[in-house]
N, C-alpha and C positions, 0 to 999 in steps of 0.2 A: 597826272596830277589830279587832285581831288576836285577842283573846280570844273575841269573839263567833263567830269562824270555827271555834273549837275546842269551846266549851261553849255550851249553850243554857239551862242552868238558872240563873235569876237569883241563887239563893243561892250557887252555886259562883262565879259571876262577881263577886258582892259580896265574897266571901271572898278571892278572888285580887286584887281591886283595893284591898283595905283596906291601910292603912299598916302597916308602914313600907316594904314592898317592892312596892306596887301598880304604881308607874310602871316599875320595873325588870322586873317580870314581864310587863308589856305589851310591852316591847321584846324580852324573851326569847321570848315567843310569836310575835312577828313573825319573829325569827331562826330559830325552828324551822320556820316555814312556808317561809321563803326557802331554807332548806337541805334542804327536801323530806323532812323527817321524816314518818313515817307518822302517821295520825290517832291510832292507839293509843299510839305513843311520845310524841306531844305531850301527850295527856291524862295519861299516866303521869308524865311529867316535871313538869308543872305541878301535878298532884295531890300529888306528893311535896313539892314546894316550898311548898305551902300550909302544911305542918307547920312548916317553917322560918320562914315568914312569921309564923305564930301565935306561935312562940317569941320572935321578935324584938319582936313587938308587946306581949308581956307585960312587956318591959324598957322599951321606949320607943316611943311611937306617932308620933314625928317621922318624916316621909317620908325615906327614905334615897336618897342618890345614890352611896354607897360601901358596900361590904361588906368586912369584915376577916377575917383568919384567926382572930382571937379570937372573932368571932361564930360561925364554923363550929365551932370547938373547944368553945365553950360549949354549942352545940346538941347535940353528940354526948355531952356529959357528962350531959345531962338527958333527952333523948328516949328512949333505949333503956329507961329505967326506968319511963316512964309511957306507953309505946306500948301501944295496945289493938287491935292488928291481929288479924284472925281467923285468918290462915294462920300458917305457921312464921315465927317472929320473925327468924331469921337471913336468910331469903330476902327479907323485907320491908326489913330494914335495908340489905341489899345494893342493893336497888332505889332506896331513898332516897339512898344514898351515890352511886350512879351519876348520879342526877338533879342532886344538888348539885354534883358534879364537872363535869357538863356546864354548869351555870349559872355556875360559877366560870370555865370556859373562855370563856364569852360575856362575862363581866365583864372578864376580862383583855384581851380584844380592844378594849374601850372604856376601858381604864385606870380601871376602877371597882372594882378589888379590891386591897386592901392586904395584902401578905404580912407575916407576923410576922417581925421582924428576928431572924435567927439568928446567934449568935456564930461568927466564923470559926474553923476548926480551929486547934489549937495550933501545928501545923506550917506554917500559911499564910505567915508572914513568911519562913521558910526557903525555901519553894517560890518565892515572889516574887523573892527575891534570886538564887536559882539561875536563874530564867527570864531575869532581866536580864543575868546573867553569860554565859549561853548565847547571847543575842542579840549581845552586844558581842564576846565572845571567839571564838565559834564561828560566828557569822552563820548560825545554823540557821533554817530556814523555820518558819513558825507551825504548819504541819501536823505536822512532826516534834516540835516543842516540845510540842504538845498531847498527843501520844502519850507522850512522856517524863514530862510532868507527871502524867498519869493513872497510869502505873506507879509513879512515886515517891510519889504520894499514898497508894496502898495500902500501900507499904513503910513510909512514915513513920507511918501509922495503926497498923500492927503494932508499931512502935517505942514507941508510947504516950507517956507523960509525958516520956520522954527525947528526944522530937523537938523540942528547942529548942537554941539556941546553947550554953547551959550544959550541957545534957544530952549533947550530942554529944562533949564532952570525956571522957565515961566510956565511949564506944563502943569495943568491941574487935573483933578479927577473928572470934571465935566467934559473936558476935551478928550480924555482917554475914552470915556464911555461913548460919546457922540461919534467919534471917528470909528470906533469898533463897530457900533451898530450900523453905521452907514456902509461899512465894508462887508458886514455879515449878511446884509440883505440879499436874498437870492441864492445864498450858499446852501449846500447840503449839510447834513449833520456832521459828517467827517471833516469837511472843510472848516466848519465853524469851530470844532474842537481843536483842529490844528492851529487856527488863528488865535484862539484863546491861549494855547500853550506857548506859541511863539511870542505873543505880546507880553505875557506874564514873565517869561524868562528874560525878555529884553528889558523890561522895567526893573527887574531885580538886578540885572547887570548894571543898569544905569545908576541904581542906588549904591551898589557896591563900589562903583567908580567915583561916587560923589557928584554925579551930574544932576541928580534930583535928591531931595531930602525926604519927602513923604513916601510911604509904601504904596505907590500908585498901582502896583500889581493887583492890589485888592479892589481897585476901581474897575477892573475888567469884568464886564457882566458875565454871568453864567446863564446861558440860554439853555434851559432844561430840555433834554431830549430823553426819550424812553426807548430802550433798545428794542423791545417787542411791541411798540405802540402801533405799528402799521402792518398791513397785510401785503405780502409780496405780490407785485403786479406781474402777471405772466400771460403768455399766449395760451389759450385753450388748445385742445387737440385739433378741433376743426380749423381754428385760426392758424395753427402751425402748418397744417396741410395746405391751406391757402397760400401761406408764405412760401412754402417750398415750390409751389407752382408758379410763382411770380417771375423768376428769371427766364430770359430767353436763352434756352440751352443750345441754340444754333449759333450763337455768337461766342467769341472768346471771353468777353466780360460776363456773359450769362453763365458759362460753364464754371468760371471762377466763383461767381457769387453763389451758384447752386451748391458747389462743394463746401463753401464756407457755411452756408445755412445747414447743410447736412451734418457737419461737425458740431455745430452749436445745438442742433435739435437732438442728435443721438447721444452726445456726450456731456452736454451742459457745461462746457469749458468756458473760461473767461475770454474776452476779446483779445487780451494780451497774449494768451496762450496760442490763439490762432495766428496772430500777427508774427510771433516769434517761432512758429513751427517750422522746422527745417526738413529738408529732404531726407537727411539721415535719421530723423525721428520715426520714419515709417519703415517698419520691418516687414517687407512684403513676403519674405520666405516663411516667417513664423506667424504671419497675419496678426501683427500687433502694432500699436501706435503709441508713442510716448509724448505726453504733453509736458512741456517744461514748467517748473514752478514759478509762479509770480505772486506778488503781494503777500510774501511770507507764508504762502500755502505750500502744500506738498505737490511735487510732480507726480503724475500718475501714468501707469502703463496699462492700457486697456486693449481688449480684442478689437481687431479691425473688422467692423461690421460690414457685411456685403454691400449695402446701399452706399456706405461711405467710401468703400474701396472703389466701387464703380464710378462714383462721382469724381474722386481724385484722379483715377486713371483717365477719364474723359478730359479732365482739365489739363493734366500733365501732357497728354498726347496731342490734344487739339486746341488748347486754350492758352497754355503758358508759353510766353515768348522765350526763346533760347537766350539765356543770360547767365552770368557768373554768380548770381545771388544764391546763397545757401538756403534762404527761406523758400517755403513752398509757394506762397502767394506774393505775386509781384504786380506792378501796375500794368495796365493794358495798352499804354501808349509809351512811345520812346521819350526819353531814355528809360529803359526798363530797369526798375529797381524795386527793392522790397517795400511793402507798405510801411509808412513812417511811424505810425502810432496806432494804439488800439482803437482810437476814435474812428479810424477809417473802417474798421470792421462794423462798428455800431452804425455808421452811416450807410453801409451796404444793407444792413437789416432794415433801417428806417426807409430806405428807398424801395425795398421789396414790399414793405408794409403799405407804403403809399400806393404802389402799383396794384396791390391786392385789395385796396380799399379798406384796410384795417385801421382801427384807431391807433395812433402812434403810442407806443409804450417805451420802455426804457432801453431801447436798442438791443444789443446782444444779450444783456443781462435778463431780459424778459424770457428768452429761450432757456436760459439756465434755470430760472425760477420754474419754468414750465416742466422741465425734466424732473426736478425735485418733487413737484406736485404730483406728477404722474407716478413716480416710484412710490411715493407715500400712499397714494390711492390704491396701488397694487398690493400693499401690505408689506413692502420692503422695510427691514429694520433701519433705524436711524444710523447705526454704525455703517451699514452697507452704503447708504446714501452719502454719508460723510466721506467715505473712501472714494466714491465715484467723483464727487465734487472737489476732492482734494482738501477738505477741511482738516486742519490739524486738531482743532478742539471741537468736541461733539456739541458743545453749547451753541456753536455757530449754526448748526443744523436745526436747532430747536425752533428757529424762526419759521420753518415750514410746517410745524405741527398746527399752526393756526389756520391753515388752509385745508386741513383734513376734516371737513365739515361732517362727514359721516361718523367719525369717532367722537367729535365734539358733541354731537347730538345724544350720544349714549351717556354722557356725563352731565348733560344740561339739567338743571333743576326745573321743576314745574313752575310756571308763572303763578305767583300768588293771586288768589281770587279775592275780590273785594267782599268784605263782610258788611252786610247792612245792619246797622245797630237796631236793636229792638225798641 
């Protein structure tokens, strides 16, 4: 049995096997073993769950096959007030919470957890009508619609109780402008443009349905941005070398992080391309590596450079945990799984930059800008740089011409001298 592989004390085993969660805890123990949790983590998780089991047993001793959100909420209302832990209470409660959340994740995999029904937001009917209208009238793809819905959800939440068909009749231009500006603060250029488009199409939908009378889409401000108004922020060559030296390559996490940094430094790929890189994308026999297409760009196949190949081999042989994930890069702690999102890659870059004492830049993208800057300084044509970076349109690569200061100096005009009047 799984619990005997973790505990040897008969009293502990009897407590864990008692109703109502005994059968579920046995399965959870087996799950912890299969996912290669450490012995300490297994003991800690199951020890914390014994408190939860005791609480449920005081209510009903009937063996459970399901656990509900109400069970968990009831436990947290009672347990903190009667806990007699020797150490700091806050740290212990955090540990118990972590164990219960892990147990819930296990139960969800087996459809053994009942979520508490939550009422839909007040604005949900409006959002659903808008989505149907966009599919029929605009034929937008689901990816674009998901981004629009997310932006509109925040805007409608700010609108509050007025976010209904009846409430929209009282909407005016000042409200539209103020709510937009409040939401747009702190957003980047692309996010602001997306919010503008979402809000304008939503207000046109509302007018077409008769929910509003005035053309309020014209009240959405246009925050002017200029495509080539900024200079790309990039790690310089000395900074990039410092960054590569930051990970501890004696540890599994360090080998993984070093391989990620090598890929970003040598190929200038996006964080999403690293996150979704699969084992099958590395062609060891022909010394090639394929990066999948993301963000409507092109996928690229590039030579497998020796430093990158060595870093990947060191990670795959001595750093990557054995798991069924198709992706190359996985977490360093159980349960081992692929990195969830591209921001995980940027976080690794920022941590390495902090360790190297470098000024924080824009995560993984700063290394992408750095490669483009180096290639331009070497005299590589824009078309070649665009192919390496996976740009579909050459105009996207023009952004980097502003950092070629040597070439800019050749076309710079003389500074006009002041002429003293006679």
